C-alpha positions as a printed Julia matrix, in Angstrom:
203×3 Matrix{Float64}:
 -18.43  101.85   37.57
 -20.76   98.9    38.17
 -19.22   97.26   35.06
 -15.59   97.95   36.26
 -16.55   96.13   39.69
 -18.57   93.16   38.39
 -15.89   92.54   35.85
 -13.11   91.05   37.88
 -15.18   88.56   39.34
 -17.0    88.2    36.26
 -13.71   87.4    34.68
 -12.22   85.53   37.56
 -15.22   83.28   37.73
 -14.86   82.72   33.77
 -11.69   82.0    34.01
 -11.81   80.15   37.03
 -14.77   78.43   35.09
 -12.6    78.08   31.58
  -9.69   76.91   33.78
 -12.14   74.37   35.44
 -13.54   73.33   31.84
  -9.6    72.85   30.64
  -9.04   70.89   33.32
 -11.99   68.83   33.0
 -10.86   68.41   29.26
  -7.3    67.37   30.1
  -8.94   64.83   32.68
 -11.2    63.72   30.02
  -8.52   63.55   27.59
  -5.87   61.94   29.83
  -8.32   59.12   30.64
  -9.04   58.61   27.11
  -5.39   58.13   26.47
  -5.6    55.53   29.24
  -8.57   53.64   28.01
  -6.47   53.56   24.93
  -3.33   52.6    26.15
  -5.07   49.71   28.14
  -7.1    47.92   25.36
  -3.86   48.06   23.21
  -2.18   45.88   25.59
  -5.0    43.73   26.19
  -5.62   43.84   22.27
  -1.6    42.51   21.89
  -1.91   39.84   25.18
  -4.84   38.16   22.33
  -3.03   38.25   19.27
  -0.88   36.18   20.96
  -2.79   33.88   22.75
  -3.97   33.79   19.48
  -1.32   33.13   17.83
  -0.6    30.14   20.35
  -3.93   28.66   19.78
  -3.88   28.5    16.05
   0.12   27.06   16.19
  -1.53   24.72   18.52
  -4.68   23.77   16.44
  -2.03   23.33   13.08
  -0.06   20.96   15.15
  -2.79   19.5    16.24
  -4.47   18.92   12.43
  -0.92   17.51   11.02
  -0.72   15.14   13.59
  -4.46   14.22   12.85
  -3.81   14.17    9.36
  -0.56   12.41    9.92
  -2.6     9.19   11.95
  -5.18    8.96    9.39
  -2.2     8.88    6.91
  -0.94    5.81    8.89
  -4.04    4.12    9.89
  -4.86    4.12    6.0
  -1.77    2.75    4.99
  -2.22    0.17    8.62
  -5.71   -0.62    6.72
  -4.07   -1.59    2.87
  -1.49   -3.4     4.34
  -4.05   -5.41    6.76
  -6.16   -5.94    3.55
  -3.18   -7.05    0.97
  -2.27   -9.47    3.69
  -5.61  -10.9     3.95
  -5.77  -10.89    0.71
  -2.48  -12.92    0.05
  -3.2   -15.17    2.71
  -6.31  -16.46    0.62
  -4.23  -16.59   -2.3
  -1.44  -18.59   -1.16
  -2.42  -19.69    2.11
  -2.77  -23.12    0.34
   0.91  -23.09   -1.32
   2.6   -25.83    1.34
  -0.59  -28.0     0.68
   0.0   -27.21   -3.28
   3.26  -28.22   -2.97
   2.59  -31.67   -1.48
   0.01  -32.53   -4.12
   2.55  -31.49   -6.78
   4.3   -34.86   -5.63
   0.73  -36.84   -6.12
   0.84  -35.36   -9.57
   4.18  -35.99  -10.27
   3.65  -39.95   -9.68
   0.89  -39.81  -11.71
   2.2   -38.81  -14.57
   5.32  -41.23  -14.06
   2.4   -43.73  -14.21
   0.72  -42.72  -17.01
   4.48  -42.36  -18.73
   5.47  -45.68  -18.03
   2.63  -47.81  -19.24
   3.51  -48.95  -22.79
   1.19  -47.55  -25.28
   1.52  -50.48  -27.64
  -0.03  -52.61  -24.82
  -3.21  -50.45  -24.24
  -5.52  -52.4   -25.9
  -8.48  -54.46  -25.53
  -6.83  -57.87  -25.35
  -5.52  -56.18  -22.23
  -8.55  -54.77  -20.32
  -7.47  -54.67  -16.77
  -4.24  -52.53  -17.94
  -6.04  -50.45  -20.14
  -8.79  -49.78  -17.4
  -5.77  -49.01  -15.17
  -4.14  -46.72  -17.45
  -7.54  -44.73  -18.56
  -8.4   -44.52  -14.88
  -4.8   -42.88  -14.73
  -5.05  -40.54  -17.04
  -8.26  -39.52  -15.73
  -7.3   -39.15  -12.35
  -4.29  -37.15  -13.79
  -7.06  -34.61  -15.93
  -8.81  -34.27  -12.75
  -6.17  -33.45  -10.41
  -5.11  -30.8   -13.33
  -8.71  -29.22  -12.8
  -8.71  -29.07   -9.46
  -5.07  -27.11   -9.59
  -6.44  -25.02  -12.09
  -9.61  -23.84  -10.27
  -7.05  -22.91   -7.15
  -4.51  -21.11   -9.36
  -2.1   -23.93  -10.14
  -1.0   -23.88  -13.51
   1.56  -26.18  -15.11
   4.63  -24.81  -16.61
   5.79  -26.92  -19.47
   8.31  -24.42  -21.46
   9.64  -26.49  -23.81
  11.02  -24.24  -26.84
  10.59  -20.95  -24.51
  13.03  -18.32  -23.4
  15.06  -19.51  -20.33
  13.37  -17.37  -17.23
  15.43  -17.6   -14.22
  12.05  -16.82  -12.11
  10.42  -19.89  -13.44
  12.79  -22.35  -14.84
  15.85  -23.64  -13.42
  19.0   -24.82  -15.65
  20.07  -28.31  -14.66
  22.51  -28.19  -17.79
  23.43  -26.4   -21.16
  24.25  -28.24  -24.61
  24.13  -27.04  -28.11
  21.27  -28.24  -30.0
  20.94  -27.96  -33.94
  18.75  -25.98  -35.25
  17.39  -23.73  -31.92
  18.32  -20.59  -30.68
  20.73  -20.42  -27.61
  19.13  -19.65  -24.43
  15.68  -21.48  -25.41
  15.03  -24.51  -23.33
  15.28  -28.41  -25.31
  14.18  -30.02  -22.66
  12.04  -30.53  -19.39
  13.32  -32.66  -16.91
  10.26  -31.91  -14.49
   7.25  -29.54  -15.04
   7.13  -26.51  -12.91
   4.04  -24.67  -11.7
   2.87  -21.4   -10.72
   0.88  -20.25   -7.98
  -1.6   -17.56   -8.98
   1.24  -16.26  -10.96
   3.82  -16.57   -8.28
   6.36  -19.49   -9.52
   5.64  -22.09   -6.68
   8.14  -24.87   -7.88
  10.77  -24.13  -11.04
  10.49  -26.12  -13.95
  13.61  -28.26  -14.27
  15.08  -27.93  -17.9
  18.16  -27.7   -20.25
  19.16  -24.74  -21.94
  20.34  -24.73  -25.48
  24.03  -23.07  -25.87
  26.11  -22.41  -28.19
  27.52  -24.75  -30.71
C-alpha cells in the first residue's frame, strides 16, 4: 500500500521531471535552430559583401592594367618621337645644304675638261679644290644618313622620283628612267628630295 501511495507522487514527479526535461530539450533545440538561422543570415550578408568586394577588385585591377598599357603606349610613342627627332631633326638644315651641293656639282661640270692641264695651273687647282669639296660634303652627308639618288636606268618610283617628262627611248624598257635632271636625296631611308627625272614611255 506504501508503494501505491507513493507511486502517484513518484509518477507525478517523474512526469513533471520528464516534462521539464522535454521543455529544456525543446528550448535548447529552439535555441539551436535560432542560432542556426542567425549565422545563415550573417553568412548571406558576408557572401554578398564578398561578391561586391571581388567585383570592385576586378574593376580596379582592370583599370590598373589599362593604365599600365596606356603608360607603356605613351612611353613607346615618346621614345619613337625622340628617336625620329634625332634622325630627322636635321632635315631642314640638310635641305638647305643640298642647294650648296647642287652649286658645287654644277661648278665642277661647267669646267671644260680639256682646259684642266698643267698649262692652266690656276684653273686646275680651282677645279681640284671644287672636286675635293664636293667629295667632302658627300662624306659629311653620308655620315649623317643623307644619300644621293641618281637613278639612271632604274625603275620609276613615285616615292623617290618626280617625272618631269616621258619620252620614247630606243632600247630601253618603258617605265625606266632615261635622264636625271636633278639629283635626289634620302635621309635615313626617307625621301628628302625626289630626283627629277625623264621616264621612258612606249614608242
